[in-house]
N, C-alpha and C positions, 0 to 999 in steps of 0.2 A: 468604640471610636474615641479618639482623643484629639486634643488641640495642640498644635505646634506653631511656633512663630518663625517665619522665614523672612529675614531682612525686615523685621519689626512688624510684619503683617501676620495675623492669625489665619491658620488653615486647619481644616478637619482632616485628620490622618488616620490610617488603619493601625491600631495597636498591634504589636507583635511583629511588625515589619522593620526593616532597616531604613535609615534616612534616605539613602540613595534611591531605593525603590519608591518611596513615598514622594520624594522630590520629582522624580520622573513621572509618576502618576499624576501629580499636580500640574504637570506641564512645564516644569523648569528644565532648562538645558544644562545639565550637570555632566561633565565628561567622565568617562570611565573606560576601562579596558578589560580587567580580569573578571569583573562581575558579569554574570549571565543569568537571566530569569530562571532558567531550568537547572543551572548548576550551583546557584547560591553564591556566597561571598567567601573569599579567602584573603583579601587585603594584600594582594601581591604587587599591584602596579602603583598604588598611592596617587592615582590620578583624580579620584573623586574627593579631594580634600575640601573641607569647609571649615568655617570658624564656628565653634560652639561656645555659648556663654552660660554662666551659672544661673544668672537671673537678669532682670531688666536693668539692674544697676551695674552689672559687670560690663565694662567698656573694653577690657583687654581680651578676654576669651582665650581659647586654645584651638590649635589646628587638630582636627580629627578626620578620620576617613569615614565618609558617609556610609559606605557599604558595610562597615564594621560597627556602626553605632546604632543601637536600637532606638526606635521611636518611644519617647516617654511623654507623658502628659505635661504640658507646659514648657517643653524643650524650646530653647531659643538658639537659632542658628543663622548664619549668614553665608550665602553663596557668593555675593558680590563684594565681600570684604576684601580690601586691597591685598592684605597679607595672604589670604586664601587664594586669590587670583594669581598672585606672584608665585606662590608655592606650586600651583597647578602648571603654570607656564614653565617653571623650572623643571618639573618632572617630565613634561613633554620634550623639552630641549635636550635633556639627558637621554631620553629614549631615542631621540632622533640622531644622536651623535654617530651611531654606527649604521643607521638606516640608509640605504642607498638612495641617491637622487634619481630614481628611475620612474617616477609617477607617470610620465608621458608614455612609457612603454610597458608599464606594469599591467598585467591582466586584471588586477583589482581596481585599477584607476577608474574613477567615476562613481564607484559605490564602495569606497574604502572607508571603514570606520576610523582608521588612523588619520586619514585625511580630514574627516569630519571633526574629530576631536582636536586635531592640531589647529584647524581654523577656529574652532570654538574657544580655544584657550588664547588665541591671538598670536601664536608662534608663527611668524612669517619669514624670519630671517635667521639663517644659520651662521653662528659665529665660529663653530668648530672647523678647523682647517687641517686637522691631523689625519693620520692614516686610519682608515676604517677597518674594523674587524671583518674577516671573510671566513666563509664556511664552504665545505663540500656539500653539494646538493645530491640527494639520493634519488634513485629510480624506485618509486613506490608502487609501480604497476601501471595499468592502463587507465586508471580513473583519476588519480590525484597527482598533480604536479608539485614539486618541492623546490622552494627558493628560500633557503634558510637564512640568507643574508638580510632578509626583511624582518626577521623576528625581533619582537620587543619583550620577550620573556614574560608574557602574561599568564602562561600556564593553562590557558583555556583548552588547548588541544589535548594535553594529557589528562586533564580533568574530565573532559568528555570521553575520550577514547578508552581510558582505563577505568576511571571511577564510575562513569555513567553507563557506558556501553559494554564494559567488561573485557575489552581487548587487552592482550598481553604481549603483543609484538611491537609495541611503540611506547616510548618513554622519554623522560627528560634525562639526558645523559650529561653529567656534570664533570668538569675537569678544572680544578683551581677556580678561577673567576669567570669561567665560561660555561654556558649551558647549551646543549645541543638537543633539539627536539626531533627525534626520528627513530629509526630502527637500529638494531645492533649491526646490521649490514643492509645493503641494498636488497630489495625484494618486495613482492606484492603484499600490501597491507591485508591482513587476514580477516579483519572485521568487515561484516556486511553493512556497516554503518560508516565506513571510512570517509565517504563523500561529504559527511556533515562537517568535517574539518574545514572544508571550503567556506562554509557559512559561519562556523564557530570562530575561526581565526579572524581577528580584527584587522589584520594586514594581509599582504599577498603571499605569505609563506606557503599556504596551500591553496591551489587554484584548480579549476576544472580542466583536466587534461583533454577531455573530449571537445570542449569549447575551443581549445587552441587549434583544432583541425579546421575550424571555420569561424575564426575569431571575429567578433563584432563588439564595438563599444556598447556598454550596458544601456546608455541613453538612446541607442539606436535600435533597441529590441522592442518589437511590438508584442504586447503580452495580454493575457486574458485569464480570468479565474478558471481553473480546471481541476480535474480529479484523476488520480493515478489509475491506470488500467491494468496493472500487472499483478494484482492479487485482490482479495475481497474486502480489504480494510477501508478503502475509500479515502486514502490520504489526499489532502488538498495540495495542489501544485500550481506553480506559475510557469508555464511554458513561454519561451521567448523565440520570436521569429524575425528573420531579416532576409530580404531578397527571395522570399518564397521558400526558405529552408528553415526548419526547426533547429535552433542553435543550442539550446540548453533547457534544463528543468531546474527550478528553484523551489524551495519549500514555501508553501502558503500557510501561514499560521491558522490553525483551527484548534482552539483549546479543548474541544471535546474529542477530537480525533488524533491527528498526528502531532499537535503542538508545534514545537520548533524543529522537528527532525523528519528525515526521510530515510528509507533504506537505499542501498546502492542500486538495487534493481529498479526501483521507482525513479531514482535520480538520473540514471544513465541508460535506461532501456529505451529512451525516447527515439534513438536514431533509426528505429524501424520505419519511422515516418519518412525518412529520407532514403530508404533502402532502394536498391536497384530492383528489388522484387515488387515494388509498388505497381499497382494497376492504375494507370493514369488516363486510359481511354477505353471506351467500350470495345469488346472483342466479340466476333461473330463467327460461328462455324456454319457455313452455308449448306453443307451436305455432310452426312455421316461419313466419318473417315477423313474428311478434309481438315486442314489446319485452321486454328483460330486466326482470324485476321482483324486488323484494326477497322473500326467502323465509326460513323458519326452517331450521335445520340439518336437522331430521328430514325435512322435505319434500324438501330438495335431495338428501339421501342416498337417500330412497325413489325419487326420480325417476331417479337414476343406477342404482340397483339394477334398476329396470324396463328401462332401456336395455340393461344388460349381460345381463339374463336372457332377452331376446327373440331370442337367437341372433345378436346382433350381434358381429362380430369386432373386437376392440379391440387397439390398439397404444398405447404410451406414448412420449412425447418428453420427455427429461430436459433438464437445463440446467447449464451450467458456473457459473452464479451461485447454484445451489442446493447445499445441503450434501450430503456423502457419504451421510448417512442418508436424506435425502429422495429422492435419485436411486435409492438401493438399494430403498427402499420401493416406488417406482413400478415398478422392474424386477421386483420380487417380485410385484406386483399383476398385471402383464400377462404375465410370463414373460420370461426372458432373451432368447429369440429374437424377441420382439415389442417389445423396448425399443430406443429410438433415442437417440443421444447429445445431440441438440439443437443441433448445430453443423453448419456447411456441410461439404460433401465436402472442400473445400480445407482448412478448419481441422481437420477430422478427420484427414486425412492428415498435416498438419503436427504435430499433437499426438501422433499415433501414432509419427511419426519421432523426435520429441524424447524420448518415453518410452522407446522402444527404444534410442536412443543412450545415454541416462543409465543404463539398466539393464544393457545388454550391453557397454558400452565401459569402458575403463580410466580415463577422466577423471572426476573427482569434481565433483558439483554443489555450489558453495560457498554459504555463508550470506552475508548482506549484510556482516556483520562481516569475513568472510574476504575479501570484495571490497576492503574498505578496505586490507587488508594486501598486496594484489597490487603487484608492482613493475614489471610490464610488461603492458599490456593491449591486445588487439585487439578493437574493437567492430565486428562485421560485420553490417550491414544492419538495425540496430535503433536507432531514435531513443528511447533509454531516458529522456531528459528528459521525454518526453510519455507513453510507455507504461508506464514503471516509475520514477517520479521518485526514490524513495529509493535505487534502484540508481545513478542518476546522481549523487546526493549522495555515495554511497560511492565512486564512481569519482573524484569531485573530491578526495577524501581520499587515494586511492591514488597520485596523481601525486606525493605528498610522501614516499612510502615510500623510493624510491631516493635522493633528495637528502638524506634524513635522515642518511645516512652522512657528509655534509659536517659536520653539527653534531656527530655522534659523534666524528669525528676531532678536533674542537675541544673535546671534553669538555663539550659543552653538553647537559644532560639533556633528554629528549624532552618533558617537561612544561613547560619554560620556553619558552612559545609565542613570545613576542616575540623572544627571543634566537635561537631556531631560525629564525624567518622572516628575521631580519636576516642570519644566516649563509647561508641558502639563497638569498636574494634571489629571482630569477625562475627558478631551476633547477627543472625538473620531470622526473619519470620518464616513460618511454615510454608514450604513449597514442595509439594509432592508431584513427581513426574513419572507417569506410567506410559511408556511408549515401546514400540517394537525394537528401537535401536537408540543409541546414545544421542544426546542433544547438546548444543552449546550452552544450555542453561544448567547443565548438570553441576557446574562448579558452585552454583548458589542454591542447589536443591537440598532440602532436608533429607529426603529419602528418594531413591529411584527404583523403578521396577521395570524389567524388560521381559516381554512375553509376546506370544502370538495374539492377534486381535481378540480372539475369543476369550483368552485368559485375562486380557486387559478389561474386557467387559465384565468378567466374573468378579474381578477385584472391585469394580465400580458397584456392582450389585451387592457385594458384601459390605462395602462402606455404607450404602443406603440402608441395608438391614441393621447394621450396627447403630445407625442413627434412629431408625424407626422399625421396630420389630414387626410391624404390619406389612412391610415390603417383602417381596418373595425372598426366601432364604437361598443360599448357595450351598449345594450339596458337595460333600467330599472336598472341602477346602483344606489344603495343607495348613498345619499349625502356624508356620511362619507367615503365610499369606493372610491368615485370619488375624494374626497379631498386627500386621501392617494395616489391615482394614480398620481395626479398632483404633490404632494410633491416628490414622487419618481422620476418622470420625470424631475423635476427641478434639483434635486441632481445629476442625471446622466448627464444631459445636461451641467451643469457647471463644471463637473469634468474633469481633464486632462486625467485620465486613467480609464474610467468607465468599469464595468465588469458585465456580467449577468451569473448566475450559475443556472443550472437546472439538470435534470437527470431522471432516470427511476424509482426512488423510489416510486412515486405515482402510477405508472402503468397507467398513463393517457397521451395519445398522445397530447391532447389539451394543456397540461402544457408545453410540449416541443415546440410545435408550437408557443405558446404565448411568450416563452423565445426568440425564434428566431425572432419574430416580434419586440420585444423590441430592440434586438441587431441591427437588420437591420434598424429599424427606426432611431436609433442613427447614424448608419453608413451612411444612405442616406441623413442625414442632415449635413454631413461633419465631424462628430466626429469619431475618431478612437475608436473602441470598441472591446472587447474580449468576446467570448462566450464559456463558459466551461460547459461540460456535464459530470456528474458522471455516470459511467457504472458499473454493478455489479461484473464482474469477470475479472480475469487477462488478458484474451484474448478476451473479448466480442467484441471489435471493430475489432480485427484481424479476428475473425470468421465471422463477418458481411462482411468484405471485401472479404472473400473467397466465401460467398454466400451460398445459400441453403434455401429451404423452411423449415417451422417449423416442429417439430415432429408430430403435429396433422395431417399434410399432409401425413407423413409416416404412421400414424395409419390408414388413410383412405384406403391406397392401399394394406397393408399387409393382405394377405389372402382373399382379396375381389374379386379378379378376374375381377375387373372393372377399368375403367380409372378414372382419377382425376375428381371430380365434379367441378362445376363452382367456388365454393368458394376456393377450393384448387388451381385451375388454377390461380385465381385472386391473391391469396397469393404468388404463385410462381412467377408470373410476377412482383408483387410489390417488392419482395426481390431480384430481378435481377438474378434469377438462370437460366434464359433461357426459352426455350419453354417447356411446360409441356409435358412429354412423355406419350404415351398411353400404360401403362403396369400395371401389378400387381406384387407383390413380396411375397415370402414366406420365405425368409431368410434375416436376418438383422445382420449387424455388428455394434456394439455400441462402440464408442470410449470415454473412460474416462468420462462417463456420467451416473449418477444414475437417471434414468427417474422418479423414485419415488420421487425425490427431486423437480421435475419440473411439475408434472401433478398429477391429482387425481389418487389414488391408484387403484380404480376400472377400470379406463380407461386404465392404464398401464397393469393391469392384463389381460384385454381382448386383448390388443395388443400383449403381449408376448405369450398368449395362442394361438392366431391366427397364429403367426409366426411358420412355420414348424421347423426352426432352428434359434437359437440365439447364436451369437458369441460376447463375451465382451472382450475388451482390456482395462484394468484398473489396478490401483495400490492399490485400497482399496476394500475390501470385502463389498458389499452392497446388498440391496434388488434386484437390477437388476441382479447382478452376480448370485444370488441364483436361478434365473429363466433361466440361460444360459445353453447351451449344451457344449460350450467350453469357458473357461476363460483363457486369456493370460496375464501374469504378466508384467505390464508396469513399467517403471522407473518414479519416482517422479522428481520434479525439481532438487533434489540433485543428481540424478542418471542418468540424461539425459542432452542433449543439445538441444537448440531450440530458437525460436524467439517469443516474445510476443509483442502485440501492446497495449499501454495504452490508457486512455481516451483522451489524448492530440493528439493521432495519432502518437506517437513516438514508433518506433520499436526498441526493445532492446534485446540483446542476453543474455541468461543464459547458464552457462557451468556446466558440470558434476563435482561434488565435489569428488565423489569416485565411484569405480566400484563395483556394488552390487554382491552378491553371487548368484549362480544358473543361471536361465534362464531369469532373469529380464533384460529387454532392452527397449529402446525408443519405443513408440507406432508406430512411422513411420517405424521403422525397422521391427516390426511385420507385418505391411501392406506390406512392401517390401518382406518379407519372403513368405507371402501368394501369392503375385503376382508371385514370382519365382517358387514356388512349383506347382502352377496351370498353369504356362506358359502364364500368362496374362500380363507380362511385356511389356510395349510399349517402345521399344528402350532398351538402356543399363540399368542395375539395378543401383540404387544409392549406391555408395560405401562409401560415407560419407555425413556429414551434408551439406557441401558446394554444393554438386551436387543436393541434393533435394531442397535446397534453391534456386539454380539457376533455376531449373525446375519450381518452384513455381513462381519466378519472371517473367519467360518467359511466363507462362500461364495466369497470372493475372497482367496486367500492373500496377494496383494501388499498388501492392506489390513490384514492381521492386526495390525501394530503399533499401529493407531489405538486399540486397547484401552488403551494406555499413554499416550495423549496428555494425559490428565488423570485425577485420582482419580475413582473411581466415586461414584454417588449416595449410597451408604451410608457414605462416608468421614466420619469424625468426629474432632475433636480434643478429648479429654476428654469425649466424649459430646455435643459441641456442633457444630452446623453453623457455617458461616462467614457472618456477617451481611452482607447487601447494603447495609443502611443504616448510616451511621456512628453512633457512640455519641452524637453531638450532635444527631441527627435530631430535628426538633421538629414539633409540630402534628398528630400522628397522629389525635387525636380531633377537633381543630378542623377538620381537612380534610373530615370527614364530618358536621359538626355540623348541616348542613341535612337530613341523613338520619336520624342517630341520635347521641345524646350518648354512646353506648357505643362503646368501641373495638372494631372488628371483629377477628375471628380472622385472622391473616396467612394468605395463600393457601398451600396445600400445593404443594410442589415435588418431584415424584417423580424428576426428571431430574438433579438436581444436589445436591451437598453444601452448597448455599447457601440461606440463609433470606431470606424477604421481610420482615425486621424488623431492629431494631438489637440483638436478643438473639443471643448466640452467642459463639464464641471470638474474643477481641479481640487475640490475639497474631498472629504471623506464620504464615499458612497456607502450604502448598506453592505454588510459583511460579505454577502454572497456575490457581490459585484466588484470587489476590490481587485483590480488587475495587477497591482504592484504595491509595495510598501515604500512610500517616499514622503518626506516632510521637509520643510525648509531647514537646512542645516544638517539633515539626516539623509544622506544619499545611500547608505548601506541598508542591509536588511534589518538593522537595529531600529529602523524607523517604525517597525511594528509596535513599538512602545507607544507611539503617538496615536495608534488606532485602538488602544485599549483604555477602558475607563480606569482600570487598575492594572498596572504592569504585571504581566505573567498570568493574568486571568483572562476570561473570554473577551473576544472582540466587542467593541461598543455596539450595543443593539443585539448582541447574541451571536454565537458562532453559526456558520452556514449549515444549512440542511434542516430537515424536519423528520422526526421519528414517525415511522408508520406502524410500529408494533409496541404495544404496552401490555404488561402482564395483567392477569385477572386474579388479583390478590385474594379475593373472597372465595375463590373456587378451590376446593380440595381436589388435587389432581389424582387421577386414577393411575396407579403405578403400572409400569411395564412388567410383564412376568416371564418374558421369553429369555430365561437365563441359559446361555449356551453351555454345552458340556465342555469339560476340560480338554485342552489340546492334547492330542495323542500323535506321536510320531508314526509315520507310515514307512514301511520297508521300501527302500529305494525311491522314495518320493519326498519332495519338499514342498511346504506351503510357501509360495512366493508372494511376498508382500511388497508394496510400493515404498521406496525411499525417495524423499523429495530433496531437491537442491535449490537453493535460492538463486543460483546462476545455472540455467539450463533447463529447468523443468517448466518454465513459462514459455508459451508459444511465441509471443511477440518480442520480448526483451532479448531473447537469444539472437535475434536478427540484428541487434546493435553490435558493431564490431568489438567494442570494449567489453561488453558482457560475454560475447562469444569466446573471447580470449580467456575468460575466467570460468567458463562453463565446464561442468564435470564431463568426463568421458564415460561411455557405457562400461559397466562392469557387473559382475555377479557377486554379491556379498554372502559369505558363508561363515558360520561358526568354525573356529579353527579345528575343533574335534570332528565336525562333519567333513571339513575339507581333507583332514588327514585320513579319514575313513575312505574317501574317494581317491586318495593318492594325489591330492592337489595342494599346492603351496601358493603363497601370494604371487600374483603375476602369471601363474599358469593359465593356459587357455582351457575353458570349460565349454560344454555344450548344454544348453538349456532347452528342453522340449516341454512346452506347456501342454497338459493333457487335454484341455478343451479346445486346442487349436484345430480348426476344421480342415486346414490345408497341409498339416504336417510341418508348418514353419518352425524352425529352430533358430537359436541364437548362439553365436560363438562369442564368448565374453571372457575377458581376463578376470581372474578371481581376486577379490579383495576380502581380507579377513576382518571380521567384526566379532570380537569375543562376547559382546553383549547380546548378540542374537541368540534366541532360544534354539536349542538343538532341534533340527527338523524344520527350521524356518530359514528361508533364503530371501535376500533383499535384491530388488531390481530398481534402478533409478527410474523415476517417473518422468515421462515426457521427453527424454533425451532423443536426439536424432537417431533413428534406427530402432528406437524402443517405444515410439509414440503409438497410441491406439491400443495398447495392451491393457485390458481391464483386470485389475488385481484387487484382492487376493485371488490366487488360482494355484492349483496343484500342478507340479511339474517334475520332470526327471532331470537329473544332472549327471553328466558323464565327463570323463577326462578326454581331452583331445591331444594332450601332449604339452610339453613346455613351450610356451610361445614367448613370454616376456621374462626378463630376468627377475628373480625374486626381489621384492621390495620396490619394483618400478611403479611409478604412479599410474593410476588407471587412465 
């Protein structure tokens, strides 16, 4: 720590930072444009000018840019010096010369950083009366709107898009004295992080195009702290609602998780909440073969009570996309021995392995921020760019960790971004990527390796053996592969913060075990190491902690009248659900789970036909709902409260943004209502979220820390709740003028210390309860600076969430020894592996029109040599027949050539419409149907 003097007063500052960052951290309002906490300094805008003095006797001083000036002990500066203030006012005036006078109609109005900084500098009158510069605006796709005339040339957009996120289709295009920020031609932005331009841009050049479809002024949005539901990373979000419609998603800073950024799937996938496929009222089928009809809540519950009271044996199927509380409520309703996890046997085994490895092994599961700090990484079997995009963004930053030492030796501070990049040039830290197909991270990878899942696992086992000879050896390793394994091992061994990343993307347990062996071998040789697993859904790990056998186990007993067979009992024991019960079932309750997305349609058809009665609790109309006898409307993440556990094992709370109309309510409340009406409540009913969370923590010790994920519902600051509505919120009476001219009483909220009004505590609440970032003079998202003790570091009081899993460092792990044999091609058969897509593979986001427009189309990926052997070219129609398909179902798919695929391996997009429910890897036959599409046509 060091002392600096600001306007003649001493302050303690952090040595090694720049003066702008420290001035902001100390609470001063110093304007800026080009600087960003995650992007560093480049000194492009000249807006953060201050006066610096040599010593206390220096009365003249000199103008310097705060973002480009390092903190030094004894430094004397002035923010309020008249010359500095005049300089800043001049800079703003020149920036505004060409800026349009369109604040009243600008989408950015009301939360514009440019507005804030203009007011902060005192620039209120425009003297310029000349002709303004104008530009052509580009169509950048369905997500981002482009209004180039508002640009102030701060370069934040290109620095994020190209330097930080690795995009290459967007740049600063210069001609004489003009700079244009855009693409070389109109077209969809290729980066899956393009939506961050909306928040990175300090003006309205880039705005949310989906918000334009239902535009609302920002101060009229009701917001609440929430968590993204579109992958397993648990990124923090701020959903905004108006008139009962979800209008947008903004990033909610969490220094340990997503920091300042979101992926486009998380930012724009929200519109499924407003989808025409929403279930908004109970549906009832009064007789088998009859159509589902709308019903009132009382009738639906009475019908369910009749079903459960007639001696019907009931089971429950949970979901990895439902909250911890909802899964636990269903488990309580049917009994732990009759509760099933709602994932396939394969996924259940993979999740159980991941959970056991993280709980029992010595390697720590890192946060996304800790991934950024890794200086040597092995990615084994997981295409994180598509399954966990923010993890890929963190890895892109990690390759700068080791080369940063070059800049340190040259005494270049870490925040001087342009100078650091000049010093480092193309140097990158070790990043080894071993996957079945190419990834978007390949451009920064040290080495890549493409192979079938089994061979990826063999590489991992070989790396582990190179690190620790006591691990199982890999037989018959080719020399080139052995050399790669040794190279990877040496890079990991010499790193200060090595990291192993794997996941469920390959669908192969051996890959996960190989990753664990690598991490444990490093740990057992005295190296601290972190082990990160990507999981597919927002509560995959939380559902695994609750337990339950796979849905195949449920399929076995419904309507069978027989006990579990040996395989089911083995699976039950393996997933820690307790002793398998000797019973059959004829009634099933399915929680937020479309089984047709997870299993072969013919298998699900037989299961639902065998069930005497089917009750579905869900928020989206889907194929499973169509087969139900009763459908109960559940709340989405925007209409409910609950807890989700991310891949790190961090439990985070999401809160209801608005009260939905009709009978929509949280899934756990439907389970509570069923228990109440059937008289099956054990003890007192849960009156609010805190009570069911406490019951869950008491019943499942591993989940006990979730009690501390956020303050309880009775939390108050000075006796006040935290308002969901900003203090500028308008039109509360006018919104309901067609009903009544009297303002209605705000809805009661028993589940959260948040109010559905603008009344309440206006200061800074605990980090888990921050519904928006706003501070006086800071209407834009840059106000997050005011919520941090140190700008760019965690929120004051700590980042939201609580870790449930910590390693056992003293324990020497027992290595996995199931090394698979080398992949061997089969005659006329291909090993079909899943290929994931950031747009299309997720069940919910693809229901958002903007995401659906970008979603991949079904295809079959083949190695060009394999395709030529079959007489197929790119775009030709092929026929895929999976050998384990029970009903002979085949798929007609256009061929896409992927040279990186190993021969004998074919790729199939995961989760796309028409391909959902296929459990991969699996062997299949590929034949030619004839030329369907022109060669080179997109899939």
